[in-house]
N, C-alpha and C positions, 0 to 999 in steps of 0.2 A: 754721625757723632765722632768727634775727635777731641778727646780730653787728655790732659796730663795732670796727674795728681802728684804734688811735690811739696817740699818745704823750702821756703826762702832761706832759712838758716843753715841748710844742708849744703856744704861745699860740693859734695859728690853730685847732688841733684843739679846744682847750678852748672857744674862742669858738663854734665851730660846734656842738659837742655841747650847749652850754648853751641853744641855741635850741630843742631838741626834748625831748619827754617820752620818755625812754628806758627807762621801766618795762617790764620783760619782755625787754629787750635784754641780750645778753652783751657786756660791755665788755672788750675785750682790749687790754692795754697791751703793745705789740709789743716793747718793749725787755726787759721782764721775761719775756714769754711770746711768743717769735717765732712767725710763721705757720708752719704745717706744710705739707708737700708736698700733702696732701689739700685743705687750705684754699686753697692757691694754685691747685690744679687746678679747684676750684669757682669761684674768681674768674675763671680763664681761660676756663672754659666760658661765662661770661656776657659777658666782654669780647671773647673770640676773639683776645686779644692780650696777651702778657706786657709788651710795650712800653707799652700803655695803663695798666698798673699801676705802671710804673717812674717814679720821681721823678728827673727830669733835674737837680734842684737838690740832690741828695744831696752832702754834703761828701766822701763816699767816692770820688766820681768823680775829683776832683782828686788826692786822696791816693793813689789807685791808678794814676793816670795813664791813665785810660780814655778812649778815643776813642768817644764815644757814637754817632757816625755809622757806625762800623764794627761795632757790636754786632748780633748775630743774635737771633732769638727764644729760641734755646737759651741764649745768653749772658744775656739778660734774666732768664730763669727761674732760672739758677744764681745770679746776683747777688741776686735777690729772696730766695732761700732762704738766701743766705750772710750778709746783713747787713740789719737792720731798717730802716736809713735809706733803702734803695732803694725801699721801698714808698711810693707816692704816698698821702698820707693827708689826712683820715681815709677809711676804706673802710667803707661801710654795706652789709652783705650780707644778703639775705633769700633765701628759696627761689626767688623769681621775679626779683628785681632786684638790681642792684649800682649803687652811687653811689661814684665814685672821685675823691678829691682835693677841693681847696678853691676851685676856680674858681667864678665867679659863676653860671654856667649850672648847675653841679652842685648848688650850694646852693639855687638856685631849684627845681630838680627835687626836692630833699629836702623843701622846704617844701610842694610840691605833694603829695608822697607822704604826708607827715605831716598834711596838711590845715591847715597853719598859714600865717601871713603873714610875709614877711621884714621 
């Protein structure tokens, strides 16, 4: 399995995806095709945390009046399944590894995985 979960409208996602040869990867535009419960379970198995997959920058947090500090793992799971903007992106998922988000450390790990240079 080689999947990338991303948003076409996200400049950061587009910039990161453009750095790698994604031939043979399934590109999933999460607004058009939201993640499934099975996919989320697979991601959780690798991160051991729904919070690690959760974007604390989602505009939905303010819109819904959520207090992120009070959220439980169950809350994170439900929110991730409820709205695509809660997923930290992009997410590169393989049988053995997962790369979540756009922070520098993650992008460097992706370059190492793909054998490319930043």
